[in-house]
C-alpha positions in Angstrom: 0.0 -0.2 -0.1 1.2 3.4 -0.9 2.0 6.2 1.9 2.3 9.6 1.8 6.2 9.4 1.7 6.0 6.7 -1.6 3.6 8.6 -3.6 5.6 10.6 -6.3 4.6 14.3 -6.2 2.5 15.8 -9.2 4.8 17.9 -11.6 2.0 20.6 -11.4 2.8 21.4 -7.6 6.3 21.7 -8.0 5.7 24.2 -10.6 3.6 26.3 -8.2 6.0 26.5 -5.3 8.4 28.3 -7.5 10.3 31.3 -6.4 8.6 34.7 -7.1 10.6 36.7 -9.5 12.7 39.7 -8.5 10.0 42.0 -10.6 7.5 40.6 -8.3 9.3 41.3 -5.0 9.9 44.6 -6.3 6.3 45.5 -7.1 5.4 43.8 -3.5 8.2 46.1 -2.1 6.9 49.4 -3.5 3.0 48.0 -2.6 4.4 47.9 1.0 6.4 51.1 0.7 3.0 53.4 -0.4 1.0 51.6 2.2 3.4 52.8 5.0 3.3 56.2 3.2 -0.5 56.5 3.1 -0.8 55.6 6.7 2.1 58.0 7.8 0.2 60.9 5.5 -3.4 59.9 7.6 -1.6 60.0 11.0 -0.2 63.5 10.0 -3.6 64.6 8.4 -5.0 63.1 11.9 -2.5 65.4 13.8 -3.1 68.7 11.9 -7.0 68.3 11.9 -7.8 67.4 15.9 -6.7 70.6 17.1 -8.6 72.6 14.6 -11.9 70.2 15.6 -11.4 70.8 19.4 -11.1 74.7 18.6 -14.3 74.6 16.9 -15.9 72.6 19.5 -14.5 74.8 21.7 -16.1 78.0 19.9 -19.4 76.2 19.6 -20.0 75.7 23.0 -18.8 79.0 23.8 -21.2 80.4 21.6 -24.3 78.7 23.0 -23.6 80.4 26.2 -23.3 84.2 24.7 -27.3 84.4 25.0 -26.9 83.5 28.8 -23.9 86.4 29.6 -26.3 88.9 27.7 -29.1 88.0 30.0 -26.8 88.2 32.8 -25.9 91.7 31.9 -29.8 92.7 31.0 -30.3 91.8 34.6 -27.6 93.0 36.2 -28.5 96.5 34.3 -32.0 96.3 36.2 -30.3 95.5 39.5 -31.3 98.7 40.7 -35.1 98.5 39.6 -37.7 98.9 42.3 -39.0 95.8 42.1 -36.8 93.2 43.3 -39.1 90.6 42.4 -38.3 91.4 38.7 -34.9 90.7 39.4 -35.6 87.4 40.8 -37.4 86.3 38.0 -34.6 87.5 35.7 -32.0 85.5 37.5 -34.3 82.5 36.9 -34.9 83.1 33.4 -31.0 83.4 33.3 -30.5 79.8 34.8 -33.2 78.4 33.0 -31.7 79.5 29.8 -28.1 78.0 30.8 -29.8 75.1 31.9 -31.3 74.5 28.3 -27.6 75.2 26.6 -26.4 72.2 29.0 -29.4 69.8 27.5 -29.0 70.9 24.1 -25.2 70.1 24.6 -26.3 66.7 25.8 -26.1 67.0 29.7 -30.1 67.1 30.7 -30.4 68.3 34.3 -31.4 65.7 37.1 -32.7 67.2 40.1 -35.6 64.6 40.6 -36.5 63.8 44.2 -38.9 60.3 45.3 -36.6 58.1 43.0 -34.4 55.5 44.0 -30.8 56.1 44.3 -28.6 55.0 41.5 -24.8 55.1 42.4 -24.3 55.8 38.6 -26.4 58.9 38.9 -26.5 60.3 42.5 -23.8 61.3 44.6 -25.1 60.8 48.5 -24.3 63.7 51.1 -26.5 62.7 53.7 -28.6 60.4 54.9 -31.9 61.4 56.7 -34.7 59.8 58.5 -38.1 60.7 56.9 -41.0 58.7 57.8 -43.0 56.5 55.1 -40.3 56.6 52.4 -38.6 53.8 51.1 -34.7 53.5 52.4 -32.5 54.8 49.6 -35.0 57.1 48.3 -33.6 60.4 47.2 -35.7 62.7 49.6 -33.7 66.2 48.6 -31.3 67.1 46.0 -28.0 69.3 47.3 -26.7 69.5 43.8 -28.5 68.8 40.3 -26.5 66.6 38.3 -26.1 67.1 34.6 -25.8 64.2 31.9 -26.7 60.9 31.5 -25.3 57.4 33.2 -21.8 57.4 31.3 -21.7 60.5 30.1 -21.7 62.9 33.0 -20.7 65.9 33.7 -21.5 65.3 37.4 -23.4 63.3 39.7 -26.4 65.2 41.5 -25.4 65.4 45.1 -28.5 64.0 47.0 -30.0 63.3 50.7 -31.3 59.7 51.1 -33.7 57.9 53.3 -32.2 55.6 56.0 -33.9 52.0 56.9 -36.6 52.4 59.1 -36.2 51.0 62.5 
């Protein structure tokens, strides 16, 4: 019975295992060098574009806050008014406008009470006894949070209810 060692190889197989010709080697080396050059050019272009894109994003954010600054200046101009209620309402409107700018940039405000504590959204600053609440419920927001879990500017600082004994 013939084994793998005793079976002669077909002549076609020997022909396909020939060494590459020098011209093929040169062509492959040229293609390899061009691919490396393309990669290097891509890296350089990215390094040039990154600072420009960062500056464009910074300008976009700053421009979004310009109306807020304008309204603060307007509120300060009316600070001498006889009606303190108009000043308070003006400052409240400016705050609402700033919160809207943050929301439009992808950082909505979170200041809900009565919701369960979530460590990815809340930072506990105090634990209090509040009758008729479930333990771990947010009962007071000390400082609102901005953003969504995994994409936050900061978590909300909250007081939570402790377990009733």
